[in-house]
C-alpha positions in Angstrom: 25.5 -28.8 -36.1 24.1 -28.4 -39.6 25.5 -29.6 -42.5 27.0 -27.0 -44.8 25.9 -26.8 -48.3 29.0 -28.1 -50.6 30.2 -26.3 -53.7 32.4 -28.2 -55.9 34.5 -25.7 -57.7 36.6 -26.7 -60.8 39.2 -24.5 -61.9 41.3 -24.9 -65.3 43.9 -23.2 -67.1 43.5 -19.8 -67.6 44.2 -16.0 -66.5 40.9 -15.6 -64.8 42.1 -18.8 -62.7 43.0 -16.3 -59.9 39.3 -14.8 -60.0 38.7 -18.6 -58.6 40.4 -17.7 -55.5 38.2 -14.6 -54.8 35.2 -16.7 -55.1 36.0 -19.3 -53.0 36.8 -17.0 -50.2 33.3 -15.0 -50.9 31.5 -18.4 -50.6 33.0 -19.7 -47.3 32.2 -16.1 -45.9 28.6 -17.0 -47.0 28.9 -20.4 -45.1 29.3 -22.9 -47.9 31.9 -25.7 -47.7 33.8 -25.7 -50.8 36.0 -28.7 -52.3 38.2 -27.0 -55.2 39.6 -29.5 -58.3 42.2 -28.0 -60.6 43.0 -29.4 -63.9 47.2 -29.6 -64.2 47.0 -26.5 -66.6 45.3 -24.4 -63.7 48.2 -25.3 -61.3 50.3 -23.2 -63.8 48.5 -20.2 -63.1 47.8 -20.2 -59.5 49.0 -22.3 -57.0 46.9 -25.4 -55.3 48.0 -23.9 -51.9 46.1 -20.8 -52.3 42.8 -23.1 -52.3 44.0 -25.3 -49.6 44.7 -22.0 -47.4 41.1 -21.0 -48.2 39.4 -24.2 -48.0 41.0 -26.2 -45.3 40.5 -29.1 -47.9 43.5 -30.8 -49.9 43.1 -29.5 -53.8 42.7 -32.5 -56.1 44.6 -32.4 -59.4 44.9 -35.8 -60.6 43.2 -38.9 -60.0 46.3 -40.6 -58.8 46.5 -38.3 -56.0 47.0 -39.9 -52.4 44.1 -40.0 -50.1 44.3 -40.4 -46.3 40.9 -42.0 -46.0 41.8 -44.2 -48.7 38.2 -43.2 -50.4 37.7 -43.1 -54.0 37.8 -39.7 -53.8 36.1 -38.5 -57.3 32.9 -40.5 -56.2 33.2 -39.5 -52.4 33.5 -35.9 -54.0 30.6 -36.1 -56.2 28.3 -37.8 -54.1 28.2 -35.1 -51.1 28.7 -32.1 -53.6 25.5 -30.0 -53.8 26.2 -27.8 -56.7 29.2 -28.4 -59.1 31.0 -25.2 -60.9 33.7 -24.8 -63.5 35.3 -21.6 -63.1 37.1 -20.7 -65.5 35.6 -23.2 -68.1 38.4 -23.7 -70.6 37.2 -24.8 -74.3 39.0 -27.7 -73.6 37.1 -28.8 -70.5 33.7 -27.8 -71.9 34.3 -30.1 -74.8 35.2 -33.0 -72.7 32.2 -32.4 -70.6 30.0 -32.1 -73.7 30.8 -35.4 -74.9 31.7 -37.2 -71.3 35.3 -37.5 -71.5 36.8 -38.3 -68.1 40.6 -38.1 -68.6 41.6 -36.3 -65.2 40.2 -35.5 -61.9 37.9 -32.6 -62.8 36.1 -34.2 -65.7 36.1 -37.7 -63.9 34.5 -36.0 -60.8 31.9 -33.9 -62.9 30.9 -36.8 -65.1 29.9 -38.7 -61.9 28.2 -35.9 -59.8 24.5 -35.9 -60.4 23.8 -32.2 -58.8 23.0 -29.2 -60.5 26.4 -28.1 -62.6 27.2 -24.8 -63.8 29.6 -23.7 -66.4 31.5 -20.3 -66.5 33.4 -20.0 -69.9 36.5 -17.7 -69.8 38.9 -17.8 -73.1 40.0 -15.9 -76.2 37.0 -14.6 -78.2 38.0 -16.4 -81.1 37.8 -19.9 -79.3 34.5 -18.8 -77.9 32.7 -17.8 -80.8 34.2 -20.8 -82.5 31.1 -23.0 -83.7 32.8 -26.0 -81.9 32.7 -24.4 -78.6 29.3 -22.8 -79.6 27.9 -26.2 -80.2 29.5 -28.0 -77.1 27.7 -25.3 -74.7 24.4 -25.6 -76.7 24.7 -29.2 -75.9 25.7 -28.8 -72.2 22.6 -26.2 -72.0 20.5 -28.8 -73.5 21.5 -31.5 -70.9 20.2 -29.1 -68.1 23.4 -27.1 -67.1 23.6 -23.5 -66.6 26.0 -21.7 -68.8 27.0 -18.1 -66.9 28.0 -16.4 -70.2 31.3 -14.4 -70.4 31.2 -10.9 -70.7 32.7 -8.7 -73.4 35.9 -6.5 -72.8 39.5 -6.2 -73.1 41.2 -10.0 -72.5 44.8 -10.8 -71.4 45.9 -11.8 -74.4 44.9 -8.2 -75.9 42.0 -8.9 -78.0 38.6 -7.1 -77.4 35.5 -9.0 -77.5 33.4 -11.6 -75.7 35.3 -14.3 -73.4 36.0 -12.5 -70.2 34.9 -14.3 -67.3 31.4 -12.6 -66.0 31.3 -10.9 -62.6 32.0 -13.0 -59.3 28.7 -11.6 -58.3 26.4 -13.4 -61.0 28.1 -16.5 -60.3 27.4 -16.5 -57.0 23.5 -15.9 -58.1 23.7 -18.7 -59.8 25.3 -20.9 -57.6 22.8 -19.9 -54.9 19.8 -20.0 -57.5 21.1 -23.7 -58.2 20.5 -24.8 -54.4 16.9 -24.1 -54.6 16.2 -27.6 -55.6 12.1 -27.1 -55.6 11.6 -25.1 -58.7 8.0 -24.5 -58.1 7.4 -21.1 -60.7 9.1 -23.5 -63.5 7.2 -22.4 -66.9 5.7 -19.3 -65.3 6.5 -16.0 -66.1 6.9 -13.0 -63.7 6.7 -9.5 -64.3 8.2 -7.3 -61.7 8.6 -3.5 -60.5 11.0 -2.1 -58.3 12.6 1.3 -57.4 11.7 4.7 -57.5 10.5 6.7 -60.5 11.7 10.4 -61.4 9.6 13.2 -62.6 11.6 15.9 -64.5 10.8 19.5 -63.5 13.5 20.9 -65.8 16.8 19.5 -66.9 18.5 19.2 -63.6 15.5 18.5 -60.9 12.9 16.1 -60.4 10.5 14.7 -58.1 11.5 11.1 -56.6 11.3 9.3 -53.5 14.3 7.3 -51.3 13.3 3.7 -52.8 16.3 2.0 -53.8 14.9 -0.9 -55.5 16.2 -3.8 -53.2 12.8 -5.5 -52.3 11.7 -5.8 -55.8 15.0 -6.9 -56.5 14.8 -9.4 -54.0 11.4 -10.4 -55.1 12.9 -11.3 -58.3 16.0 -13.1 -56.9 13.5 -15.6 -55.7 11.6 -15.9 -58.4 14.4 -16.5 -60.6 15.5 -19.5 -58.2 12.2 -21.0 -58.1 12.7 -21.4 -61.8 10.6 -18.5 -63.4 11.3 -16.5 -66.2 11.8 -12.9 -64.7 11.3 -9.3 -66.4 12.4 -6.5 -63.9 10.9 -3.1 -64.5 13.0 -0.8 -62.5 13.4 2.7 -62.2 16.7 4.5 -61.6 18.6 2.2 -59.1 22.2 1.6 -58.2 21.9 -2.4 -57.1 23.1 -5.4 -58.3 20.7 -7.2 -61.2 20.6 -10.8 -59.8 21.6 -13.4 -62.6 19.7 -14.5 -65.4 16.8 -11.5 -65.2 15.9 -9.6 -68.2 15.7 -6.2 -67.2 13.8 -3.2 -68.7 14.9 0.3 -67.3 12.7 3.2 -67.2 12.7 6.8 -65.7 9.0 8.4 -65.0 5.9 6.6 -64.1 4.7 7.3 -67.7 7.3 5.3 -69.1 6.7 2.3 -66.5 2.7 2.4 -67.2 3.9 1.9 -71.0 5.9 -1.0 -70.2 3.5 -2.9 -67.8 0.7 -2.1 -70.4 2.8 -3.9 -73.3 4.1 -6.5 -70.9 1.3 -7.9 -68.4 -0.7 -9.9 -70.9 2.7 -12.3 -71.3 2.9 -12.4 -67.3 1.4 -15.2 -65.0 2.2 -13.4 -62.1 2.5 -9.4 -62.0 4.6 -8.1 -58.5 4.4 -4.0 -58.3 6.9 -3.2 -55.8 8.3 0.0 -57.4 7.4 3.2 -55.6 5.8 5.2 -58.6 5.3 8.8 -58.0 1.7 9.7 -57.5 2.3 13.3 -58.9 4.3 14.7 -62.2 5.0 18.3 -62.9 2.2 19.9 -65.1 5.2 21.3 -67.3 9.0 20.9 -67.8 10.8 23.8 -68.2 13.2 23.6 -71.2 16.2 25.1 -69.1 17.1 25.4 -65.3 14.9 27.5 -63.3 16.5 30.4 -61.9 16.4 31.2 -58.3 14.4 34.4 -58.4 11.3 34.3 -56.0 11.4 33.5 -52.5 8.2 31.2 -52.9 7.9 29.3 -56.1 4.8 27.1 -56.9 4.8 24.0 -58.8 1.8 22.6 -60.7 1.5 19.0 -60.2 -1.0 16.6 -62.1 -1.6 12.7 -61.2 0.2 10.3 -62.6 -1.2 7.0 -64.0 -2.3 4.3 -61.5 -0.6 1.5 -62.7 -1.6 -0.9 -60.1 -5.2 0.1 -60.4 -4.9 -0.3 -64.2 -3.3 -4.0 -63.8 -6.3 -4.8 -61.3 -9.0 -4.0 -63.8 -7.3 -5.6 -66.7 -6.0 -8.6 -64.9 -7.0 -12.0 -66.7 -8.4 -14.8 -64.9 -5.1 -16.8 -64.8 -2.8 -13.9 -63.7 -1.9 -13.4 -60.1 -1.3 -9.4 -58.9 0.5 -8.7 -55.8 1.0 -4.9 -54.8 3.0 -3.0 -52.1 1.9 -0.8 -50.1 3.9 1.7 -47.7 2.5 3.8 -44.8 3.1 6.0 -42.1 0.0 5.5 -40.0 -3.4 2.9 -40.2 -1.0 0.5 -41.8 -4.1 -2.6 -42.0 -6.7 -0.5 -42.5 -4.9 1.4 -45.8 -3.5 -1.6 -46.8 -6.7 -3.7 -46.7 -8.6 -0.7 -48.8 -5.8 -0.6 -51.3 -6.2 -4.5 -51.5 -9.5 -4.2 -52.6 -9.7 -1.3 -54.3 -6.8 -2.3 -56.8 -8.5 -5.6 -57.2 -5.1 -7.4 -56.4 -4.7 -11.0 -55.2 -2.3 -10.1 -52.4 -0.8 -6.7 -51.0 2.5 -6.7 -49.0 1.8 -4.0 -46.7 4.9 -2.3 -44.5 5.2 0.7 -42.0 8.0 3.3 -42.7 8.7 4.0 -39.2 8.9 0.2 -38.0 12.0 -0.8 -36.8 13.8 -2.9 -39.5 11.5 -1.8 -42.3 11.6 1.3 -44.6 13.6 2.3 -47.7 17.5 1.5 -48.1 17.6 -1.2 -45.6 18.3 -4.7 -46.1 15.7 -6.2 -43.5 12.1 -5.4 -43.6 9.0 -6.0 -41.8 5.9 -7.0 -43.7 2.2 -8.0 -43.5 1.0 -10.4 -46.3 -2.6 -9.2 -46.8 -5.3 -11.4 -48.9 -8.8 -11.0 -49.3 -9.8 -13.3 -46.5 -6.4 -13.4 -44.5 -3.5 -11.8 -43.3 -0.1 -12.9 -41.7 2.7 -10.8 -40.2 6.0 -11.8 -40.7 9.2 -10.7 -38.1 11.9 -8.7 -38.9 13.8 -10.8 -41.9 16.3 -10.2 -44.5 14.7 -9.3 -47.6 15.7 -12.1 -49.6 14.1 -14.2 -46.6 11.0 -12.0 -46.8 10.7 -12.5 -50.2 10.8 -16.2 -49.9 7.8 -16.0 -47.4 6.1 -13.9 -49.8 6.4 -16.2 -52.6 5.4 -19.2 -50.5 2.0 -17.2 -49.9 1.5 -16.1 -54.0 2.3 -19.8 -55.1 -0.5 -21.1 -52.5 -2.9 -18.7 -53.9 -2.4 -19.4 -57.4 -3.0 -23.1 -56.8 -6.0 -21.9 -54.8 -6.9 -20.2 -57.7 -6.1 -23.2 -60.1 -3.5 -21.7 -62.2 
């Protein structure tokens, strides 16, 4: 049986401690082995039995808790954990972690662990914004730890401001990204497009397509996990944006073209996964077009070809990867697009192939380069993205960039 990845979850005292139970449940459902260590104050907010029921492990609170196997528990846990996350992280524990103070089970194990570490602060706004707390967080970040910033909103104490524990989905992203130990894209800047565009006809109607942005977002997730600095330019979507990714929302193809013309020079790798409308209405009505005639014609004009422009203007150090969705002659059309758009790689998929297409969680793609092609089986879009990134990295190495 394959060994499960071990996540050590430290829980501090605070009203957000109850959210750590939901996080624990989510991680276990994803197949992780979770060990929980609580501060004494945390047990005032949530009973250790809750975590023991979820994890099937004893919850450690003090360094003097009895252990059946007589091992030095804080050392044994520290040695086998793959990622250490503190949720919620109080100002007190953040201060201890920043200065190497180890006076309870949580801080002792944290100090002993050498795996990736993630801090998820949650506290009163005044405590969070205090220069001492900010200095401690900056020091932890400088030491290589990931700080998942809290969100703004109404806090349990009644204050409104920054200090509320961030969404659990972002913490899960940070944990799973930390498990990518080889940061093959560290120092690289990646620019990715995702989702559809909308081309207005009148204030009510628009031209668009069925793209949801899932494939582009999966590409962005893996790029971030591999250590890249990622900017995601997306059309109107209703998807979870992964942790740590800079986003630029747009609506129309013209807006997306403008962003790419502004941003592309700073990028090392450019991924065009968005489904950009090829045409837009020649004019946009000021008011809703009323239903009057049986037949209504619409004059369309071409949108700028963003991928073509990028191919013609890319720098020698840049890698350009395009996407193509087809309903016929997949490979022939994809090869033509690869060459005509001056791409280094092109990812082709067939709309009518089982497991591919819009909105699904899986995809079936063929990766084409000017000299080769590789067909992948039906896989989860994140796994597809990981395979695509392998080919992109190989292309960059072959190009000497």
